[in-house]
C-alpha positions as CSV (number, residue, x, y, z in Angstrom):
1,M,0.5,20.8,-8.6
2,P,1.4,17.3,-7.6
3,R,-2.3,16.2,-7.2
4,S,-3.0,17.2,-11.0
5,R,-0.9,14.2,-12.1
6,R,-2.6,11.9,-9.3
7,A,-6.2,12.7,-10.9
8,A,-5.0,11.9,-14.4
9,R,-4.5,8.3,-13.1
10,R,-7.7,7.2,-12.1
11,G,-10.3,4.8,-13.6
12,P,-13.8,3.3,-13.4
13,G,-15.3,0.7,-11.0
14,S,-17.9,-1.9,-11.6
15,A,-20.0,-4.2,-9.3
16,R,-18.5,-7.6,-7.9
17,A,-18.1,-9.3,-4.5
18,G,-15.4,-9.4,-2.3
19,S,-14.6,-11.3,1.3
20,P,-13.2,-10.2,4.5
21,A,-9.9,-11.1,6.1
22,S,-8.1,-11.9,9.4
23,E,-6.4,-8.9,10.4
24,E,-9.6,-6.7,9.2
25,E,-11.7,-9.0,12.3
26,A,-8.7,-8.3,14.6
27,G,-8.9,-4.7,14.3
28,S,-12.9,-4.8,14.3
29,E,-12.1,-6.6,17.7
30,V,-10.4,-3.4,18.8
31,L,-13.3,-1.3,17.8
32,S,-16.4,-3.2,18.7
33,H,-18.0,-5.4,21.1
34,C,-21.6,-5.3,21.8
35,S,-23.7,-5.9,24.6
36,S,-25.5,-8.7,25.4
37,A,-29.4,-8.7,24.1
38,S,-32.0,-7.5,26.2
39,E,-33.9,-10.4,27.9
40,G,-37.2,-11.8,26.2
41,A,-38.6,-11.6,22.7
42,S,-39.4,-8.5,20.9
43,P,-41.6,-7.3,18.0
44,A,-39.7,-6.0,14.6
45,E,-40.1,-2.7,15.7
46,E,-38.5,-3.3,19.0
47,G,-35.9,-5.6,17.4
48,A,-34.6,-2.6,15.0
49,G,-34.8,0.1,17.7
50,S,-32.8,-2.4,19.8
51,E,-30.3,-2.9,16.7
52,A,-29.7,0.7,16.6
53,A,-29.0,0.9,20.1
54,C,-26.9,-1.6,20.3
55,E,-24.8,0.1,17.5
56,Q,-24.8,3.1,19.3
57,G,-23.4,1.5,22.1
58,Q,-21.0,-0.5,20.1
59,E,-19.6,2.7,18.7
60,E,-19.4,4.5,22.1
61,E,-17.2,1.7,23.6
62,A,-14.7,1.4,20.5
63,E,-14.2,5.4,20.8
64,D,-13.5,5.2,24.9
65,R,-11.2,2.1,23.8
66,L,-9.6,4.5,21.1
67,K,-9.3,7.3,23.8
68,E,-7.6,4.7,26.0
69,H,-5.0,3.9,23.4
70,M,-4.3,7.2,22.6
71,D,-3.9,8.2,26.5
72,S,-1.4,5.0,26.7
73,L,1.2,6.3,24.3
74,L,2.2,8.8,27.2
75,D,3.0,6.1,29.8
76,K,6.5,5.4,31.2
77,S,6.1,1.8,30.0
78,A,7.7,0.9,26.6
79,K,5.6,-2.0,26.2
80,T,2.4,-0.1,27.3
81,R,3.1,2.6,24.6
82,Q,3.8,-0.5,21.9
83,A,0.6,-2.4,22.9
84,A,-1.3,0.6,22.5
85,L,0.4,1.6,19.0
86,Q,-0.3,-1.7,17.9
87,S,-4.0,-1.5,18.8
88,L,-4.4,1.8,17.0
89,R,-2.5,0.6,13.7
90,L,-5.3,-2.2,13.8
91,A,-8.1,0.3,14.3
92,F,-7.0,3.1,11.7
93,S,-6.5,0.2,8.9
94,S,-9.5,-1.7,9.7
95,K,-11.9,1.2,9.8
96,T,-12.6,4.9,8.7
97,L,-12.3,7.1,11.8
98,S,-11.7,10.6,10.2
99,E,-14.5,12.6,12.2
100,F,-13.3,10.8,15.4
101,L,-9.8,11.7,14.9
102,L,-10.6,15.4,13.3
103,E,-10.5,17.1,16.8
104,R,-8.0,14.7,18.4
105,R,-5.3,14.8,15.5
106,L,-2.8,17.6,17.4
107,T,-3.0,15.6,20.5
108,L,-2.3,12.5,18.6
109,T,0.4,13.9,16.6
110,D,2.3,15.5,19.5
111,S,2.1,11.8,20.9
112,L,3.6,10.0,18.1
113,E,6.2,12.7,17.7
114,K,7.5,11.6,21.5
115,C,7.2,7.9,20.5
116,L,9.3,8.7,17.4
117,K,12.0,10.8,19.4
118,K,12.3,8.8,22.5
119,G,11.1,5.5,21.6
120,K,13.6,2.5,20.2
121,G,13.0,0.3,17.4
122,E,9.8,-1.4,17.5
123,E,8.1,1.5,19.2
124,Q,9.5,4.0,16.3
125,A,8.5,1.6,13.5
126,L,5.1,1.5,15.0
127,A,4.6,5.3,15.4
128,G,5.8,5.8,11.9
129,T,3.1,3.5,10.4
130,V,0.2,4.8,12.8
131,L,1.3,7.9,11.3
132,T,1.1,7.2,8.1
133,L,-2.7,5.7,8.5
134,L,-3.7,9.2,10.7
135,C,-2.4,10.9,7.6
136,L,-4.6,8.5,5.2
137,Q,-7.6,9.3,7.7
138,M,-7.2,12.9,7.4
139,G,-7.0,12.8,3.3
140,S,-5.6,15.6,1.3
141,G,-7.1,18.5,3.1
142,P,-5.4,21.2,5.4
143,E,-5.5,18.8,8.4
144,G,-3.5,16.2,6.2
145,E,-1.1,18.8,5.2
146,E,-1.1,20.2,8.9
147,V,0.1,16.6,10.2
148,F,2.5,15.9,7.3
149,R,4.4,19.3,7.5
150,S,4.6,18.9,11.5
151,L,6.5,15.6,11.5
152,K,8.4,15.6,8.1
153,P,11.6,16.9,9.8
154,L,11.3,13.9,12.1
155,L,10.6,11.3,9.5
156,V,13.8,12.5,7.5
157,S,15.9,12.7,10.6
158,V,15.1,8.9,11.8
159,L,15.5,7.9,8.0
160,T,18.8,9.5,7.5
161,D,20.2,8.2,10.8
162,R,22.4,5.5,10.1
163,V,22.6,4.5,13.9
164,A,18.5,4.1,13.9
165,S,17.4,0.5,14.1
166,P,16.5,-0.8,10.2
167,G,12.9,-1.3,11.1
168,A,12.6,2.3,12.5
169,R,14.0,3.6,9.3
170,Q,12.1,1.3,7.0
171,S,8.6,2.5,8.7
172,C,9.8,6.2,8.1
173,A,10.5,5.6,4.5
174,T,7.1,4.4,3.9
175,A,5.7,7.0,6.0
176,L,7.7,9.9,4.3
177,G,6.7,8.8,0.7
178,M,2.9,7.8,1.9
179,C,2.3,11.2,3.8
180,C,3.8,13.3,1.1
181,Y,2.1,11.4,-1.6
182,I,-1.3,12.6,0.3
183,A,-0.9,15.8,1.9
184,A,2.1,17.6,0.4
185,A,0.8,20.7,-1.3
186,D,4.2,22.4,-2.4
187,L,6.4,21.2,-5.0
188,E,9.3,22.0,-2.9
189,D,8.1,19.2,-0.3
190,L,7.8,16.8,-2.9
191,I,11.2,17.4,-4.7
192,S,13.2,17.2,-1.1
193,C,11.3,13.9,-0.3
194,L,12.2,12.0,-3.7
195,S,15.8,13.4,-3.0
196,C,16.2,12.1,0.5
197,L,14.5,8.8,-0.4
198,E,16.8,8.3,-3.5
199,G,19.9,8.8,-1.2
200,I,18.5,5.6,0.7
201,F,18.4,3.3,-2.5
202,S,21.0,4.6,-4.5
203,P,23.9,2.2,-4.7
204,A,26.3,5.2,-4.0
205,S,24.9,5.5,-0.9
206,T,26.1,2.1,0.5
207,G,29.5,3.6,0.4
208,E,31.2,-0.2,-0.1
209,G,31.8,0.2,-3.9
210,S,28.9,-2.4,-4.1
211,S,26.9,-2.7,-7.1
212,A,23.7,-2.8,-5.3
213,P,22.5,-2.5,-1.7
214,T,22.5,-5.6,0.1
215,Q,22.8,-5.3,3.5
216,H,19.3,-3.8,4.6
217,G,17.3,-5.1,1.6
218,P,13.9,-4.1,3.4
219,L,14.7,-0.5,4.0
220,H,15.9,0.2,0.5
221,C,12.8,-1.7,-0.7
222,S,10.6,0.6,1.5
223,A,12.5,4.0,0.0
224,L,12.6,2.6,-3.7
225,Q,8.6,1.8,-3.4
226,S,8.0,5.4,-1.7
227,W,10.3,7.2,-4.1
228,S,8.4,5.5,-7.3
229,L,5.0,6.3,-5.9
230,L,6.0,9.8,-5.2
231,L,7.1,9.5,-9.3
232,T,3.5,9.2,-10.0
233,I,2.4,12.7,-9.0
234,C,5.6,14.5,-10.1
235,P,5.0,17.1,-12.7
236,P,6.3,16.8,-16.4
237,S,9.5,18.9,-15.9
238,H,10.6,16.8,-13.0
239,I,9.7,13.5,-14.6
240,K,11.9,14.7,-17.9
241,S,15.1,15.5,-15.5
242,I,14.6,11.8,-14.2
243,V,14.3,10.6,-17.6
244,D,17.3,12.1,-18.8
245,N,19.3,11.2,-15.9
246,R,18.6,9.6,-12.6
247,W,16.8,6.7,-14.1
248,L,20.3,5.2,-14.8
249,K,20.6,4.4,-11.3
250,L,18.1,1.8,-11.3
251,P,19.4,-1.1,-13.6
252,P,22.3,-1.8,-10.9
253,L,20.0,-2.7,-8.2
254,L,18.4,-5.5,-10.7
255,S,21.7,-7.3,-9.6
256,S,20.7,-7.0,-5.8
257,S,20.6,-10.5,-3.9
258,S,17.3,-9.5,-2.6
259,V,14.5,-10.7,-5.0
260,A,12.1,-8.0,-3.5
261,L,14.4,-5.2,-4.5
262,R,15.1,-6.9,-7.8
263,I,11.7,-7.4,-8.5
264,L,10.6,-3.7,-7.4
265,A,13.5,-2.1,-9.4
266,G,12.3,-3.8,-12.4
267,E,8.5,-2.4,-11.6
268,T,9.9,1.1,-11.1
269,I,12.1,0.8,-14.6
270,A,8.7,-0.3,-16.3
271,L,6.8,2.7,-14.5
272,V,9.7,5.4,-15.7
273,F,9.0,4.0,-19.3
274,E,5.3,4.6,-18.9
275,L,5.8,7.9,-17.6
276,A,8.2,8.8,-20.6
277,Q,5.7,7.5,-22.8
278,D,2.9,9.6,-21.1
279,M,5.2,12.5,-21.7
280,E,6.0,11.3,-25.5
281,E,9.9,11.3,-24.5
282,D,12.1,8.9,-26.3
283,L,14.3,6.6,-24.6
284,G,15.8,5.3,-27.5
285,H,18.8,7.5,-27.3
286,Q,19.7,5.9,-23.9
287,D,21.6,2.6,-23.8
288,T,18.5,0.2,-23.4
289,E,19.9,-2.8,-25.0
290,F,22.1,-4.1,-22.2
291,L,18.9,-3.2,-19.7
292,R,17.0,-5.6,-22.0
293,A,19.6,-8.2,-21.8
294,Q,19.4,-7.7,-18.4
295,L,15.6,-8.2,-18.1
296,K,15.7,-11.4,-20.3
297,V,18.2,-13.1,-18.4
298,L,16.0,-12.5,-15.1
299,A,12.9,-13.4,-16.9
300,T,14.4,-16.8,-17.6
301,E,16.5,-17.1,-14.6
302,S,16.7,-21.0,-13.4
303,N,19.6,-20.4,-10.9
304,K,19.0,-23.7,-8.2
305,Y,20.5,-21.7,-5.4
306,R,17.4,-19.4,-5.5
307,A,14.1,-20.2,-3.9
308,K,11.7,-22.1,-6.2
309,T,9.1,-19.7,-5.2
310,D,11.3,-16.8,-5.6
311,R,12.4,-17.9,-9.2
312,R,8.8,-18.4,-10.1
313,K,7.7,-15.1,-8.8
314,Q,10.8,-13.2,-10.4
315,R,10.2,-15.0,-14.1
316,S,6.5,-14.2,-14.3
317,I,7.0,-10.1,-13.0
318,F,9.8,-9.6,-15.2
319,R,8.4,-11.4,-18.2
320,D,5.5,-8.7,-18.0
321,I,7.9,-6.2,-17.6
322,L,10.0,-7.3,-20.8
323,R,6.8,-7.3,-22.5
324,F,5.7,-3.8,-21.9
325,I,9.1,-2.4,-22.6
326,E,9.2,-4.1,-25.9
327,T,5.4,-3.9,-26.7
328,G,3.9,-1.4,-24.6
329,E,1.4,-4.0,-23.7
330,Y,0.5,-4.0,-19.7
331,Q,-1.3,-7.2,-18.2
332,E,-4.8,-5.5,-16.7
333,E,-5.4,-6.6,-13.2
334,T,-8.8,-6.7,-11.5
335,I,-9.3,-5.7,-8.0
336,R,-12.6,-6.7,-6.3
337,F,-14.2,-5.5,-3.0
338,G,-17.5,-5.6,-1.7
339,L,-19.9,-5.1,-4.7
340,E,-17.3,-3.0,-6.9
341,C,-14.2,-3.7,-8.7
342,M,-11.5,-1.6,-10.4
343,Y,-8.7,-2.2,-12.8
344,L,-4.9,-1.8,-12.8
345,D,-4.4,-0.9,-16.1
346,S,-1.0,0.8,-15.6
347,W,2.3,0.8,-14.0
348,A,1.7,4.0,-12.3
349,R,-1.8,2.6,-10.8
350,Q,-0.2,-0.4,-9.9
351,R,2.2,1.1,-8.0
352,T,-0.1,3.4,-6.1
353,Y,-2.5,0.5,-5.1
354,Q,0.5,-1.5,-4.0
355,A,1.7,1.2,-1.8
356,F,-1.7,1.4,0.1
357,K,-1.8,-2.3,0.3
358,E,1.1,-2.5,1.8
359,V,0.2,0.3,5.0
360,L,-3.4,-1.2,5.3
361,G,-3.0,-5.0,4.7
362,S,-6.3,-6.3,4.5
363,G,-8.2,-3.3,5.2
364,I,-7.4,-1.9,1.8
365,R,-11.0,-3.4,1.2
366,H,-13.1,-1.5,3.8
367,H,-11.0,1.7,2.9
368,L,-11.7,1.2,-0.8
369,Q,-15.5,1.1,-0.1
370,N,-15.7,3.8,2.6
371,N,-12.4,6.3,2.5
372,D,-13.1,9.4,0.3
373,L,-9.3,9.9,0.0
374,L,-8.8,6.4,-1.6
375,R,-12.1,6.4,-3.9
376,E,-11.1,10.0,-5.0
377,I,-7.4,8.6,-5.9
378,F,-8.9,5.6,-8.0
379,G,-11.6,7.5,-9.3
380,L,-14.6,5.4,-8.0
381,G,-16.7,8.2,-6.7
382,P,-18.8,8.4,-3.7
383,P,-19.2,5.5,-1.4
384,L,-21.8,3.4,-2.4
385,V,-25.0,3.6,0.1
386,L,-26.7,0.2,0.3
387,D,-29.6,-1.0,2.3
388,A,-29.9,-4.5,4.1
389,A,-31.9,-6.2,1.4
390,A,-29.4,-5.2,-1.1
391,L,-26.5,-6.5,1.3
392,K,-28.1,-9.8,1.9
393,A,-29.0,-10.2,-1.8
394,S,-25.5,-10.0,-2.7
395,K,-23.9,-12.6,-0.2
396,V,-23.1,-16.1,-1.5
397,S,-23.7,-19.0,1.1
398,R,-20.8,-21.7,1.7
399,F,-22.6,-24.1,0.0
400,E,-22.6,-21.9,-3.3
401,K,-19.0,-21.2,-3.1
402,H,-18.2,-24.7,-2.5
403,L,-20.0,-26.0,-5.9
404,Y,-18.4,-22.9,-7.4
405,N,-14.9,-24.0,-6.2
406,S,-15.3,-27.3,-7.2
407,A,-16.5,-26.8,-10.6
408,A,-13.3,-24.3,-11.2
409,F,-11.1,-27.0,-9.9
410,K,-12.3,-29.7,-12.4
411,A,-12.0,-27.4,-15.1
412,R,-8.8,-26.2,-14.5
413,T,-7.5,-29.8,-13.8
414,K,-9.1,-30.6,-17.4
415,A,-7.5,-27.8,-19.0
416,R,-3.9,-28.7,-17.5
417,S,-4.6,-32.3,-18.1
418,R,-5.0,-31.5,-22.1
419,V,-1.7,-29.1,-21.8
420,R,0.2,-32.0,-20.4
421,D,-0.9,-34.3,-23.1
422,K,0.1,-32.1,-25.7
423,R,3.5,-31.8,-24.2
424,A,3.8,-35.5,-24.3
425,D,3.0,-35.5,-27.9
426,V,5.5,-33.3,-28.4
427,L,8.2,-35.2,-26.4
């Protein structure tokens, strides 16, 4: 089953501190508006009761707002529907609302289906994103599977429709990959989604004889990202098929004019090498020397016609990719959220995290702390239950942050100065 491989990619978490972000605050505004406090002073016990009543009022008001947004999805005005979709996107990405959505999922699924069928451009793109977030809220159980199965044909239809707007197709590519990753229970669904996505980013799909797709870079990036995400839960038999045949479609993408597509193609190639190593498959019989030469060029490229930031990012990532392919060494990354942290210690784990971050934005930290699905996928265990005293103790004052940042800046400046001095001596 697909989830067995997903479970093998988990890792431990440990305690560290994190910080909120602007989009999460925007989403919280959609969900919470506290009524003004009652007049007059009150004792500690009354204060605690008043706070609990305020929280309950907040929750009820937030639910009322969400119900209004869901009703607005059936409005005749396209602007009203888009505004409602945008509000739902912010709410779903910034909070865990699985209990609230459980009994309303069928109604919401029907409304999103109408937006995807009858809407245009931006409305379809937003509907695809909200559908992804709905599936993420429902999780990998029967409810999530029901949402995925009901809208999978429509997602494929919009994705493969060349007349549809690129934004709508891009959103459906992401939705198809994410929903399949979360909720597909049958291998047949997984294989069909992989095939559909491969048909989008494969060079042969351009139909213009070019070596790499350049016309719709973002669409091809979304399709390749979803395809590589699904690779991480593929059974060994299908991974072997890709290693033996289809992975050779990836190197031509390294010549794309889109820096995002080049980087994503390189990371996907590294992922295929990693999966082959896990299966003890040898890629030595493939013609990998030309591939290594391509990666070396991209890791050292200094063409002036490319933006400086693009060149710097490309060189950094392709150095990591080349080092992994030649030595098997992966550059581990630490993700901190709340009082915890987790480690990205493989290309499969990194691809999974990046896919969820793409959908959730700044809300990824909240979901890593509270969403059972994400905590299961990344092996974080049940959500931590902390009392008010522990939360207060974990917070760092603004002055302490300022002192820490100042000290770090001075240390970094000194270290760089020493390196510059050494370079001057060499010259």
